[in-house]
N, C-alpha and C positions, 0 to 999 in steps of 0.2 A: 512549194505548191500546196495549197490547202487540200487535205485528204477528202475524198468523196464520202458523203454521208452513207451510213449503213442503210440498206434497203430492208424494210419490214413488210410482211404480208399480213393482211387481216382476212381471215375466213369467217365472215360475219353475215348474218341475216338482217338486212336493214329494214325489213318489214316489221321487225319486233322492236317495241319501245325499250325493252330490256337491253338488247344488244346495241341499239343506237346510243343508249346512255353509257354502256361500257366503253364505247369508242370515245365518248367525251372524256372519260378518265384516262384513256390511252393518250389522247391529244394533250391533256394537261401534263402528263409525264413527259411527253415529247418536247415540251418547252425546256426541259433539262437535258434531254438526250440529243435532240437535233437530228432525229432519224428522217429518212425519206421513205415514203410509203408507195408500194406497188399499187398502181391504179388500173382499173378496167373500165373503159368508157368514161374516164374522168372521175370515177368513184374509187376511194381507197378500199378495194376489196379484191379477193382472188377466188376463183372457183377451185374445186378439188382437182379437176383435170389440169388446170393451169399450174396448180401447186406441184404436181408430179414432175413438171418440166422446169420449174423455177429454181433458181440457185442464189437466193439472197441470204440475209444474215439471221433471220428468225421469224417465227410465226406466232400470232395470237389468234385463237379462234375456236370453233366448234370441232375439236379434234377427236377422231375415233382411234381405237387401238391400232387399226391398220395404218392410219396416217402417222401416228406417233412412231410406229415401227419403221415406216418409210423415211421419215425425217431423220430418225436416229441413224439409219443406215447411210444416209447422205451427209451426216454431220451437221444438220441444221437444227438448232434448238427450237422448241415449241412450248407454248403454255396453253393448256386447255381451259375453256371457260364455260363448258356445258356439262351439266350433271346427268349424262346419259348412261355412264358405264361405271359399274362397281369397281372393276379392275382395269385401269387405263394403261399403266406402265410408264407414265410420264408425269410432268409437273402440272398441277391444276390450281386455279383460284376460282372458287365457287361460292355461290350463295349458301348459307347454312340452312338447308331445307328443314331439318328438325326444329330449329329455333323459330322458323316462320310458322310452321304448324302449331307449335306451342303458343306463340304470340296470338294467333287467331283464336285459339280455344280460350285463353285467359281473358282476352278482350270481351268475348261474348259472355263469359261467366261473370265478369265484373259489371256487365250491363244488366245482369239479372236474368239472362236467358237460361232456360232449363231444358229445352228441346233442341236437338241439333241434327244437321245433315251436312254432307260434304261431297265434293265431286272433283275428279281430276281425270275423267275418263278418256279425254283426247290426248293426253300427254304420254309420249313414249319414253322409255327409259325409267330411271329411278327417281327423278326429280319430283314428280307429282306423287308417287307412292310414298316417298319420305315425308312430304308435307302432310299427307292424309294420315299416315301412321302416327306421326307426332301429335296431330290434332286429336285423333281417337285416344291415344295413350294419356294425353293430358286430361281429357274429359273423364276417362276411366278412373284416373287417380283421384278425381273429385266426386266419383259416384254417378257419372252420367254416361250415356251411350249416344252413338251417332248413326244415323241412317246414311248409307253410302249410295249415291246416285251413280250408276256404273255405265250409263249409255245415254245417247241423245234421246232415246225413247223414254228413259227414266225422267229426264228433265222435262220432256214434253208432257208427261203424265205425272208430274211431281205432286199434284194435289192428292193423288191416290197413295203416294209413297211417304209423304212427309208426316211426322207425328203431330198432326194438327189437333189442337184442343182450343175450345172457345175461351177467349180471354188470355191466351198464352202465345208468345212469339216463338217461332222456330228460327234459330240462327243457322244460316247456310254459309259454309266456307267454300269458296271456289279457288282452285289452285292456279287459275289464270284469269285475267280480266275478261276475256271474251266469254268464258264460261259463266262468270258472274252475271254478265249482261243477259246471257241466255236464261239464267235462273229468274232474273227480274222480268223479262219478257214473258216467260212461261207462267210466272205467278200472276201477273196482271191479266194475261189471257184467260186464266182460270178463275178470275174474279177474286183473287186474293189481294190483300193490301200490302204494300211495301212502304214502310217497314213494320207496320202494326202486326200483320200476320206472319210475314216472312222478312227477316232482316238479312241482308246480303253483304258479305265482306269478300273481296277478291284479292288478287295478288299482282303486283307490278306497278300499279298506279299510272297507267297510260292515260293521259288526258283525253286523247281522241276517243277512247271507249268510256272512261269513267264520267266525264263531264257532258258528253253529248247524248244524254238520255234523261228521262224524267221518270222516277226520281234519280238524281245523280248517285253514283255508287262509291261507297267507301272501299279503300284498297290499301294494301300493305306496300309502303315504299321500301324497296329492297336495298337501296344504296348501291346501285349498280356502277355508279361512277367510281366508287371506292374499289370495286372489283377490277375495273379497267386499269386504274392507277397501279394497283398492287400487281396485276398481271404484267404490266409493262415494266415495272421495277424488277420483277422476278426474271423476265426475259433479258433485261439488261445485264443482270448478274450472270446469266447463262452465257450470253454473248461474250462477256469479259473472261470467260473460262472458269468462273466459280461454279461450285456444285452444292447448292443449298440442300441440307439434309431433309428438310420438310418437303415432301412431295405434294402435300395437299394443304392449302390455306382456305379456311372457311370464313366468310365475311357475314356477320350477323345482319338481320334486317334492321332498317333504320327507324321506322315509325309507322303508325297507322294514320292515314289521311282520312278523316271522318267527313262523310257527306250524308246526303239525305237517307240513303238506304239502311243506315244503322242508327238513325236518330230516335232511339227508344230509351226508355227506362223501365224495364220489364219486371221490376221487383214485385213479387207476390204480396209482400208486406208493404202496404201503402205508407206506413209511418217511416219505414226504412227508406222508401223511395223519396219521401220528403226530406229526410236527413241527407241523402246523397245529393239531391238538388241544391239544398242550402250550402253544402260544402263546396260544390262545384261553382256556384254563383259568387261565393265569398272567399275563394282561395287566396285572392290578392290581399286580403286583410288579415291582421294577426288574430284570427278567431280562435277560440278555445272550445272545448267540449261544453263548458258552462254556457257559452254564447249560443251554442246549438240547442241545448236543452231549453234555454229561455225563449228562443225563437219558435220552437215547436210546442211549447207549453206541455211538456210531457215529463214523466218520471224518468230520472237518469238511469236507474238500475234496469228498468223495463226496456228502455231503448238500447242500452248496451248489450243486453242479452239477445234481443231480437236482431240487432244489427250484426252481431258476431255470428249468429246462426245463419242469417241470410247471405251476408257478404263474405264471411270467413276472416274478417279483420276487425280490430277494435276501432272505435270512433277516432281515437288519437292517431292510429296508424293510417286511417283513411284520409284524415286531414293532411298529414304529412305527405302521403303518396300523391294527393291531388296537387298540393303546392309544388312538389318536385317535378311532376309532369309539366306543369306550367313553366317551371324554370328550365326544363330541358328544351321546350319549344323556343323560349327566348334565347337560350344559349346557341341553338342551331341557327336561328333566323335573324338575330340582331347583333349589333356590336356593343350592346349595353354593358357598362362596367359591372363587374361582379357585385360591388357594393350597392349599386342602384338596383340591380336585378334582385338581390336578396330582399330589398325593401318592398318591391312591387310583388313579391311572392309571399309576403306576410311575415318576414323575419326582421327582427329589430337590429341585427348586426351581421356582418359577414361571418364571424366565427360560428354563430349558431346555425347559419345557413350551410356553411361548409360541413359541419358535423352531421346535419340532417341529410344533406345530399350524399355524403359518403356512406351513411348508414343505409340509404335507400338504393343507391346506384353502385356502390363499391368503388367509387373513384371520386376525385375532386371535380368541382364545376369546370375548372380550367382544363383539366385533362379531357373531360367529356367534350368540351367545345373543340379542342384540337382534333379529337378523333372523328367527330361527326360533321363538323363544318367543312373540312377539307378531306381529300382522299387520304387513304392510309399513308403514313410516313411523311406527309407534308408538314413542315415545321411552320408554325405561326408565331 
């Protein structure tokens, strides 16, 4: 007689795009494991009250230290997926909050933004704080400061709080999508332009929030499906009696989805801005620094000095970085052969492309595609 599938419980908030996407990753892993999920009113979820009486094989969800202790006492393995507690006492698979904040800061800096603000006021626990701290620390390392919007009142009155200067954009990072939307609404209500006066970048890339407003909102795609897959894989190991030594796995953010709220090029040096625009528009061609100089009709040495001062990179490194960003997008979103992809990113052969990609990303294009197209540990 065929053994009955193990029953798994999901302690999930389905109102959140982030957690719904995590469940997609769990579902993908379930194609390998063949679990059965506890359901409540036809939905694969369990409440805390139900969890206290349930006696299944394992739990994935928003686990508190108290729930972890209770599950341990009853011999039920659990994997936490919520960054609310510094000391949890169990296994967790979480988004890498410091890397998210760092990514946001670097994105604005590369856009030429020099005035900043951030908010995470409504988020309990350490998740929002970690993002905000990393955002501020990254800016500080580059000589910048950030204004922190600490309450709904701060957002409502942001015109009085933002470091607004005529002709300069303020980059505002929001630790959650709905906060970013509040920033956009408050900006427009105050007569500020988005993105010219206030550029907004949020977190989680929920289409319901990011696309259903004008202007549409740029957001960090967290790769939550990878978190779900990794959490399910870890739970499977625990169910099988294994004891992984690493109690915490951090999954880095995937990418930034650019929309209208950050469509700016805020370089104070207009010549540098023109150089960046040329590089971006021609990254698919095998352009060189000489091609750039010829197109802008400027002195090479003058542009190199001004570009390095404003952007923090050489012209050559910026051309390579822009090409590799294009390559990353194609690796994630297409089945294009590496040889073809190298050509459409401006490289004459795969060997040169591989060398440039490894120098920029620290891994080969093939490894990058495996890591980011599919959930963690999926072999392609």
